[in-house]
C-alpha positions as CSV (number, residue, x, y, z in Angstrom):
1,M,-0.7,-28.0,27.2
2,P,-3.2,-28.3,24.3
3,F,-6.9,-28.4,25.0
4,S,-8.3,-31.7,26.2
5,E,-11.2,-33.3,24.5
6,T,-14.7,-32.2,25.6
7,R,-17.1,-35.0,25.4
8,L,-20.4,-34.7,27.2
9,P,-22.0,-37.6,29.1
10,R,-25.3,-38.8,27.8
11,P,-27.4,-37.2,30.6
12,A,-26.5,-33.8,29.2
13,Y,-28.4,-34.4,26.0
14,K,-31.7,-34.9,27.8
15,H,-31.8,-31.2,28.3
16,V,-31.6,-30.4,24.6
17,V,-35.2,-31.0,23.5
18,P,-36.9,-29.4,26.5
19,A,-34.6,-26.4,26.3
20,L,-35.2,-25.9,22.6
21,L,-39.0,-26.3,22.9
22,V,-39.0,-23.7,25.7
23,G,-36.8,-21.4,23.6
24,L,-39.0,-21.9,20.5
25,G,-42.1,-21.0,22.6
26,L,-40.4,-17.8,23.8
27,R,-39.5,-16.7,20.3
28,L,-42.9,-17.5,18.9
29,F,-44.4,-15.4,21.7
30,F,-42.3,-12.4,20.6
31,I,-43.1,-13.0,17.0
32,W,-46.8,-13.3,17.6
33,R,-47.1,-10.5,20.2
34,F,-44.5,-8.0,19.3
35,P,-43.6,-8.1,15.6
36,F,-41.4,-5.2,14.6
37,A,-40.3,-3.4,11.5
38,S,-37.9,-0.4,11.0
39,D,-36.8,1.6,8.0
40,D,-34.0,-0.9,7.5
41,T,-36.6,-3.7,7.3
42,F,-38.1,-2.2,4.1
43,F,-34.6,-1.7,2.6
44,Y,-33.8,-5.4,3.1
45,E,-37.2,-6.6,1.9
46,E,-37.0,-4.5,-1.3
47,L,-33.5,-5.6,-2.1
48,A,-34.5,-9.2,-1.6
49,R,-37.6,-9.0,-3.8
50,N,-35.8,-7.2,-6.6
51,W,-32.9,-9.6,-6.5
52,L,-35.2,-12.6,-6.6
53,Y,-37.9,-11.5,-9.0
54,H,-35.9,-9.1,-11.3
55,G,-32.4,-10.4,-11.0
56,V,-31.0,-7.0,-9.9
57,Y,-29.7,-6.2,-6.4
58,G,-30.9,-2.7,-6.1
59,F,-33.8,-0.2,-5.8
60,F,-36.4,1.4,-8.0
61,A,-35.8,5.1,-8.7
62,N,-37.9,7.2,-11.1
63,G,-39.4,4.0,-12.5
64,H,-36.0,2.3,-13.1
65,L,-34.5,-0.5,-11.2
66,L,-30.9,0.5,-10.4
67,P,-28.2,-1.6,-8.8
68,S,-27.0,-0.6,-5.4
69,D,-24.1,-1.3,-3.0
70,M,-25.5,0.5,0.0
71,R,-26.1,-2.8,1.9
72,V,-24.0,-5.9,1.8
73,P,-26.0,-8.8,0.3
74,G,-25.9,-11.5,2.9
75,Y,-29.1,-10.8,4.8
76,S,-31.1,-9.9,1.6
77,G,-29.9,-13.2,0.1
78,F,-31.2,-14.9,3.2
79,L,-34.6,-13.3,2.7
80,S,-34.5,-14.2,-1.0
81,I,-34.1,-17.9,-0.2
82,I,-37.0,-17.8,2.2
83,Y,-39.1,-15.9,-0.4
84,F,-38.3,-18.5,-3.0
85,L,-39.3,-21.3,-0.7
86,A,-42.3,-19.8,1.1
87,G,-43.3,-16.6,-0.8
88,P,-42.7,-12.9,0.0
89,A,-44.3,-12.9,3.4
90,R,-42.8,-11.8,6.8
91,M,-44.0,-14.7,8.9
92,P,-41.9,-17.4,7.2
93,V,-38.9,-15.1,7.7
94,L,-39.6,-14.7,11.4
95,I,-40.1,-18.5,11.9
96,A,-36.8,-19.1,10.1
97,Q,-35.0,-16.6,12.3
98,A,-36.4,-18.3,15.4
99,L,-34.9,-21.6,14.2
100,V,-31.6,-19.9,13.4
101,D,-31.5,-18.4,16.8
102,L,-32.2,-21.8,18.5
103,A,-29.2,-23.1,16.5
104,T,-27.2,-20.2,18.0
105,C,-28.2,-21.3,21.5
106,V,-26.7,-24.7,20.8
107,L,-23.6,-23.1,19.5
108,T,-23.4,-21.0,22.6
109,A,-23.5,-24.0,24.8
110,L,-20.7,-25.6,22.8
111,V,-18.6,-22.4,23.1
112,A,-19.2,-22.5,26.9
113,A,-18.0,-26.1,26.9
114,R,-14.9,-25.2,25.0
115,L,-14.1,-22.5,27.5
116,A,-14.3,-25.1,30.3
117,S,-12.2,-27.7,28.4
118,G,-9.6,-29.3,30.7
119,A,-12.1,-29.5,33.6
120,N,-13.8,-32.6,34.8
121,R,-16.3,-33.9,32.2
122,R,-19.2,-33.6,34.6
123,V,-18.2,-30.0,35.3
124,V,-18.1,-29.3,31.6
125,T,-21.6,-30.9,31.3
126,C,-23.0,-28.5,34.0
127,I,-21.5,-25.5,32.1
128,W,-22.9,-26.8,28.8
129,V,-26.4,-27.3,30.2
130,G,-26.3,-23.9,32.0
131,A,-25.2,-22.1,28.8
132,L,-28.0,-23.8,26.8
133,W,-30.7,-22.7,29.2
134,L,-29.3,-19.2,29.6
135,A,-29.3,-18.8,25.8
136,V,-32.8,-20.2,25.1
137,L,-34.3,-18.1,27.9
138,C,-32.5,-14.8,26.9
139,P,-35.3,-12.4,26.0
140,F,-33.0,-10.0,24.2
141,T,-31.9,-12.4,21.5
142,A,-35.3,-14.0,21.4
143,N,-36.9,-10.6,20.8
144,C,-34.6,-10.0,17.8
145,T,-36.2,-12.8,15.9
146,S,-39.4,-10.8,15.7
147,A,-37.7,-8.1,13.6
148,I,-36.5,-8.4,10.0
149,L,-33.1,-7.1,10.7
150,T,-29.6,-8.5,10.4
151,E,-28.9,-9.3,14.1
152,T,-30.2,-12.9,14.3
153,L,-28.3,-14.1,11.3
154,A,-25.1,-12.1,12.2
155,T,-25.2,-13.6,15.7
156,F,-25.4,-17.1,14.4
157,L,-22.5,-16.8,12.0
158,T,-20.3,-15.0,14.6
159,T,-21.0,-17.7,17.2
160,L,-20.2,-20.4,14.7
161,A,-16.9,-18.7,13.8
162,V,-16.0,-18.3,17.5
163,L,-16.6,-22.0,18.1
164,I,-14.4,-22.9,15.1
165,F,-11.6,-20.7,16.3
166,L,-11.8,-22.2,19.8
167,L,-11.1,-25.7,18.4
168,P,-7.7,-27.2,19.4
169,P,-6.2,-27.1,15.9
170,A,-6.9,-23.4,15.6
171,M,-5.8,-22.4,19.1
172,E,-2.8,-24.6,20.0
173,I,-0.4,-23.3,17.3
174,E,2.7,-24.3,19.2
175,F,1.7,-28.0,19.3
176,L,1.2,-28.3,15.5
177,H,4.2,-30.5,14.6
178,K,3.0,-33.4,12.5
179,K,1.9,-32.8,8.9
180,R,-1.6,-34.0,9.7
181,Q,-1.9,-31.6,12.6
182,V,-0.7,-28.7,10.4
183,V,-3.2,-29.5,7.6
184,L,-6.0,-29.8,10.2
185,G,-5.0,-26.4,11.6
186,A,-4.9,-24.8,8.2
187,L,-8.4,-26.2,7.4
188,T,-9.7,-24.9,10.7
189,W,-8.3,-21.4,10.2
190,F,-9.6,-21.4,6.6
191,L,-13.1,-22.6,7.6
192,G,-13.3,-20.0,10.4
193,G,-12.3,-17.3,7.9
194,I,-15.0,-18.4,5.5
195,V,-17.7,-18.2,8.2
196,V,-16.4,-14.7,9.2
197,G,-16.6,-13.8,5.5
198,L,-20.2,-14.9,5.3
199,G,-20.8,-12.9,8.4
200,T,-19.2,-9.9,6.8
201,L,-21.8,-10.1,4.0
202,V,-24.4,-9.7,6.7
203,R,-22.7,-7.2,9.0
204,P,-19.6,-5.4,7.7
205,E,-17.9,-5.2,11.1
206,A,-17.6,-9.0,11.4
207,P,-13.9,-9.1,10.5
208,L,-13.2,-7.7,14.0
209,L,-13.5,-11.3,15.2
210,I,-10.5,-12.3,13.1
211,A,-8.6,-9.3,14.5
212,A,-9.4,-10.5,18.0
213,V,-8.2,-14.0,17.3
214,L,-5.0,-12.9,15.6
215,L,-4.3,-10.4,18.4
216,V,-4.7,-13.1,21.1
217,Q,-2.7,-15.7,19.1
218,W,0.3,-13.3,18.3
219,V,0.5,-12.3,22.0
220,R,0.1,-15.8,23.3
221,W,2.6,-17.4,20.9
222,Q,4.9,-14.5,20.5
223,H,8.2,-16.5,20.6
224,R,10.2,-16.3,17.4
225,A,9.9,-20.1,16.9
226,N,6.1,-19.7,16.4
227,W,6.2,-16.8,13.9
228,R,6.1,-19.0,10.9
229,R,3.0,-20.9,12.2
230,L,1.4,-17.6,13.1
231,A,2.0,-16.2,9.7
232,V,0.5,-19.3,8.1
233,A,-2.6,-19.1,10.4
234,T,-3.0,-15.4,9.5
235,L,-2.8,-16.0,5.8
236,W,-5.3,-18.9,5.9
237,M,-7.8,-16.8,7.9
238,L,-7.5,-13.9,5.5
239,A,-7.9,-16.2,2.5
240,G,-11.0,-17.7,4.0
241,L,-12.4,-14.2,4.8
242,L,-11.8,-13.0,1.2
243,L,-13.3,-16.0,-0.5
244,P,-17.0,-15.1,0.2
245,L,-16.3,-11.4,-0.3
246,A,-14.7,-11.8,-3.8
247,P,-18.0,-12.2,-5.7
248,W,-19.4,-9.1,-4.1
249,A,-16.3,-7.1,-4.8
250,A,-16.2,-8.4,-8.4
251,R,-19.9,-7.4,-8.9
252,N,-19.2,-3.9,-7.6
253,A,-16.1,-3.6,-9.9
254,R,-18.2,-4.6,-12.9
255,T,-21.3,-2.6,-12.0
256,F,-19.8,0.6,-10.5
257,G,-16.2,0.5,-11.7
258,R,-14.7,0.2,-8.2
259,V,-13.6,-2.8,-6.0
260,Q,-15.6,-2.6,-2.8
261,F,-15.5,-5.5,-0.3
262,L,-17.8,-3.9,2.3
263,A,-20.8,-1.6,2.4
264,P,-20.2,2.1,2.4
265,R,-19.6,3.5,5.9
266,Y,-22.8,5.6,5.9
267,A,-24.8,3.1,3.8
268,E,-25.0,5.7,1.1
269,T,-25.5,5.4,-2.7
270,F,-22.4,6.3,-4.7
271,G,-22.4,10.1,-5.2
272,D,-24.6,10.9,-2.2
273,Y,-23.6,13.8,0.0
274,I,-22.8,12.8,3.5
275,P,-23.0,15.5,6.2
276,T,-19.9,14.3,8.1
277,G,-19.6,17.7,9.8
278,F,-23.0,17.3,11.4
279,Y,-22.1,13.8,12.5
280,A,-18.8,15.0,13.9
281,W,-20.8,17.6,16.0
282,T,-23.3,15.1,17.4
283,G,-20.3,12.8,18.1
284,T,-19.0,15.3,20.6
285,W,-22.1,15.0,22.9
286,M,-24.5,12.3,21.7
287,F,-24.5,9.0,23.6
288,R,-28.2,8.1,24.1
289,F,-30.1,6.2,21.5
290,R,-33.1,8.5,21.7
291,D,-31.0,11.4,20.4
292,A,-30.4,9.5,17.2
293,Y,-34.1,9.8,16.4
294,L,-34.1,13.5,17.3
295,F,-31.0,14.6,15.4
296,A,-29.0,12.1,13.3
297,W,-32.0,10.4,11.7
298,K,-33.8,13.6,10.9
299,L,-31.3,14.3,8.1
300,P,-31.3,15.1,5.3
301,A,-34.5,17.3,5.4
302,Q,-36.7,16.7,8.5
303,P,-36.9,19.6,10.9
304,I,-34.8,19.5,14.0
305,S,-36.0,21.3,17.2
306,I,-33.5,23.1,19.3
307,D,-35.7,22.2,22.3
308,D,-34.5,18.6,21.9
309,L,-30.9,19.5,22.4
310,P,-29.8,18.2,25.9
311,S,-27.9,20.5,28.3
312,Y,-24.6,18.6,27.6
313,G,-24.9,19.4,23.9
314,F,-23.5,22.9,24.5
315,D,-20.9,24.4,26.8
316,S,-22.1,28.0,27.0
317,R,-24.9,30.3,26.2
318,D,-23.0,31.7,23.2
319,E,-22.6,28.1,21.8
320,L,-26.3,27.4,22.3
321,L,-27.2,30.6,20.4
322,R,-24.8,29.5,17.6
323,V,-26.3,26.0,17.4
324,T,-29.8,27.5,17.4
325,S,-28.9,29.7,14.5
326,L,-27.5,26.8,12.5
327,L,-30.6,24.6,13.1
328,E,-32.9,27.5,12.2
329,E,-31.1,27.9,9.0
330,Y,-31.3,24.2,8.4
331,N,-35.0,24.2,9.0
332,R,-35.7,27.2,6.8
333,G,-33.7,25.7,3.9
334,H,-35.3,22.2,4.4
335,G,-32.0,20.4,4.2
336,M,-28.3,20.3,5.0
337,T,-26.1,22.3,2.7
338,H,-22.3,22.1,2.3
339,Q,-21.9,25.5,4.1
340,L,-24.0,24.4,7.0
341,D,-22.2,21.1,7.3
342,S,-18.8,22.9,7.3
343,E,-20.0,25.1,10.1
344,F,-21.1,22.2,12.2
345,K,-17.7,20.6,11.6
346,E,-16.0,23.8,12.8
347,L,-18.2,23.7,15.9
348,A,-17.2,20.1,16.5
349,D,-13.5,20.9,16.1
350,E,-13.8,23.6,18.7
351,R,-15.5,21.4,21.2
352,R,-12.8,18.7,20.7
353,R,-10.0,21.2,21.2
354,R,-11.7,22.6,24.3
355,H,-12.4,19.2,25.9
356,P,-10.3,16.5,24.3
357,F,-10.7,14.0,27.1
358,R,-14.5,14.3,26.9
359,S,-14.6,14.0,23.2
360,Y,-12.1,11.1,22.7
361,V,-12.5,9.2,26.0
362,W,-15.5,10.0,28.0
363,I,-18.1,10.2,25.2
364,P,-17.1,6.7,23.8
365,I,-17.3,5.3,27.4
366,E,-20.8,6.8,27.8
367,R,-21.8,5.3,24.5
368,A,-20.5,1.9,25.4
369,A,-22.3,2.0,28.7
370,A,-25.5,3.1,27.0
371,M,-25.3,0.3,24.5
372,W,-24.5,-2.4,27.1
373,F,-26.6,-1.3,30.1
374,T,-30.0,-0.7,28.5
375,P,-33.4,-2.3,28.9
376,R,-33.3,-3.3,25.2
377,I,-37.0,-2.5,24.5
378,A,-36.6,-0.4,21.4
379,S,-38.7,-2.9,19.4
380,L,-41.3,-3.3,22.2
381,P,-44.3,-1.0,22.9
382,Y,-42.7,0.5,26.1
383,S,-41.2,3.9,26.6
384,G,-38.1,2.8,28.6
385,R,-38.6,5.6,31.0
386,L,-37.5,5.0,34.6
387,W,-36.7,8.5,36.0
388,P,-38.1,10.0,38.0
389,P,-39.3,6.7,39.4
390,V,-42.5,7.9,41.2
391,D,-43.8,9.8,38.2
392,S,-42.9,7.0,35.8
393,W,-44.8,4.5,38.0
394,D,-47.8,6.8,38.3
395,Q,-48.0,7.4,34.5
396,N,-47.7,3.7,33.5
397,S,-46.9,1.0,36.1
398,T,-46.7,-1.7,33.5
399,D,-44.2,0.2,31.4
400,F,-42.1,1.0,34.4
401,N,-42.1,-2.6,35.6
402,V,-41.1,-4.1,32.2
403,T,-38.4,-1.5,31.7
404,L,-37.0,-2.0,35.2
405,G,-37.1,-5.8,34.9
406,F,-35.4,-5.8,31.5
407,S,-32.7,-3.4,32.8
408,L,-32.0,-5.6,35.8
409,L,-31.9,-8.7,33.7
410,N,-29.4,-7.0,31.3
411,C,-27.2,-6.1,34.3
412,F,-27.5,-9.7,35.6
413,Y,-26.2,-11.1,32.3
414,V,-23.2,-8.7,32.3
415,G,-22.5,-9.4,36.0
416,L,-22.7,-13.1,35.6
417,A,-20.2,-12.9,32.7
418,L,-17.8,-11.0,34.9
419,V,-18.1,-13.6,37.6
420,G,-17.6,-16.4,35.0
421,L,-14.6,-14.5,33.7
422,G,-13.0,-14.6,37.1
423,Y,-13.3,-18.4,37.1
424,S,-12.0,-19.1,33.6
425,F,-9.7,-16.1,32.7
426,K,-6.7,-18.5,32.2
427,N,-8.4,-20.2,29.2
428,P,-7.1,-18.6,26.0
429,G,-10.6,-18.9,24.4
430,V,-11.8,-16.4,27.1
431,A,-9.3,-13.9,25.9
432,V,-10.6,-14.2,22.3
433,I,-14.2,-13.5,23.4
434,V,-13.2,-10.6,25.7
435,V,-11.0,-9.0,23.1
436,F,-13.7,-9.4,20.5
437,I,-16.3,-7.8,22.7
438,V,-13.9,-4.9,23.5
439,L,-13.0,-4.3,19.8
440,R,-16.5,-4.5,18.6
441,T,-17.8,-2.2,21.4
442,G,-15.0,0.3,20.6
443,F,-15.9,0.2,16.9
444,L,-19.6,0.8,17.6
445,T,-18.8,3.9,19.7
446,Q,-17.4,5.5,16.6
447,L,-20.6,5.1,14.5
448,P,-22.8,8.2,13.8
449,T,-25.5,6.6,16.1
450,C,-25.3,4.3,19.1
451,E,-27.8,1.5,18.7
452,P,-27.9,-1.0,21.5
453,R,-29.0,-3.8,19.2
454,Y,-25.6,-3.9,17.6
455,V,-24.0,-5.4,20.7
456,L,-26.4,-8.4,20.7
457,V,-24.0,-10.2,18.4
458,C,-21.7,-10.4,21.5
459,F,-24.4,-11.9,23.7
460,P,-23.6,-15.6,23.0
461,G,-20.0,-15.0,24.1
462,L,-21.3,-13.1,27.2
463,L,-23.6,-16.0,28.1
464,A,-20.9,-18.6,27.5
465,L,-18.7,-16.7,30.0
466,G,-21.6,-16.5,32.5
467,A,-22.3,-20.2,32.2
468,Q,-18.8,-20.9,33.7
469,V,-20.4,-20.1,37.1
470,W,-22.6,-23.2,36.8
471,G,-19.5,-25.5,36.9
472,R,-17.7,-23.7,39.6
473,S,-19.6,-22.0,42.4
474,W,-22.8,-24.1,42.4
475,I,-21.3,-27.4,41.5
476,G,-22.6,-29.1,44.7
477,V,-26.1,-27.9,44.0
478,V,-26.5,-28.1,40.3
479,L,-24.3,-31.1,39.4
480,P,-26.4,-33.8,41.1
481,R,-29.5,-32.7,39.2
482,V,-27.7,-33.0,35.9
483,I,-25.9,-36.3,36.4
484,P,-26.7,-39.0,39.0
485,T,-24.4,-38.8,42.0
486,A,-23.2,-42.4,41.3
487,Q,-21.6,-41.3,38.1
488,L,-19.5,-38.6,39.8
489,P,-15.9,-38.9,41.0
490,R,-15.7,-39.8,44.7
491,S,-14.6,-36.3,45.8
492,L,-17.4,-34.6,43.9
493,A,-20.0,-37.2,45.0
494,L,-19.1,-36.7,48.7
495,R,-19.3,-32.9,48.2
496,A,-22.7,-33.2,46.4
497,G,-24.1,-35.4,49.2
498,K,-22.8,-33.1,51.9
499,D,-24.5,-30.1,50.2
500,A,-27.7,-32.0,49.7
501,V,-27.9,-32.9,53.4
502,S,-27.1,-29.3,54.5
503,S,-29.6,-27.7,52.2
504,P,-33.1,-27.0,53.6
């Protein structure tokens, strides 16, 4: 059956203003107390300023402003708009990101309500309210607003696209019979594709969401009678995706002589040498974020110490001596050469042949676990050190407590989502979110580095899954506080009254 309508009773809306005010306060706290800037921040800021004030999307080199395609233009365009309205300062950008993230919280609640569609309206309301409070109180997404990076805007656009694709005209392909229904479905697919296209101009991996939607739809409606509708849905999504990307591709064709819809894989300028052999070697052992600072991000010319190589970075003493020799040559020459890079590639190939399971299965699993189960304090003034516990506590008890608390909170969100998944796994929208999380995580494990912040785009979906618990397990406790008992169906009212009497 198609999704039922999801309309929330009026009492649900009394939570919106308090939740958003609390969420705004949390985000302003991070902005005021822990503002953060990385190397990428300066890239985006320079691109935005040059685009706004000089009309060229690029960088200055040797006194000349040269166009560039090393970053997709969505986030820099966002910065340019704010610079135009409020001047080239960071605080207006951070305030704007806080407001965008609050809008994402509302979208998260709406996604959670869609996942609960078909349930009693009061149950849906509980889930909606629970998702809203989960989202506004999440410190990980709130902390992102204090950094001039792509995550906040990318998360908003991804969540908006998820909500669009979960609407009945987009999901219930088999029930589109009348002309009006078909047109409405086509418009929904096209609109979702456009939003994903805009998201692709912010983060180039955004099309993975369309891949997840299409995979779920083709599996769900696999009967031959639905193939025509599925093909139409696919074409409309792809058309919407390409529409925002077309100007960027046309600009690259006109400026650089090549059609390029996305950013280069390694964010390089055309013609730059990329040490793919070295990245292949680090890909056979590196799974912790800290190793990116010590190895991958030291290129092309910063010295790399062999003492920073962990024990799992080599399989024998002979291999350690070989790596030591290569790094010493790199340090003496002050840079990576083609010859050195080819030797690192040869070393990587040997390690893969020797341990294929470790290279192709275990390392990606470790990377995924490191990205998902982390305290997420890279932009906070804490070391993230937990082991050994006694020594970490003795050296800095505040650091240890914050790191442990954030780690447990992160595990709580993931565990809550798994419980919620058990309650709502039959909903096809859940499959879309789960497949998207799996595809995106798998893609991120193949990047040269493993940055935990990249999975934050999946957190609204994670929180929407976790919010399903509010309408199922705790209905007798939570529901009466959201909606007066007199408004409940008789069976739920009796259960709520019984639980209220039995509770201490």
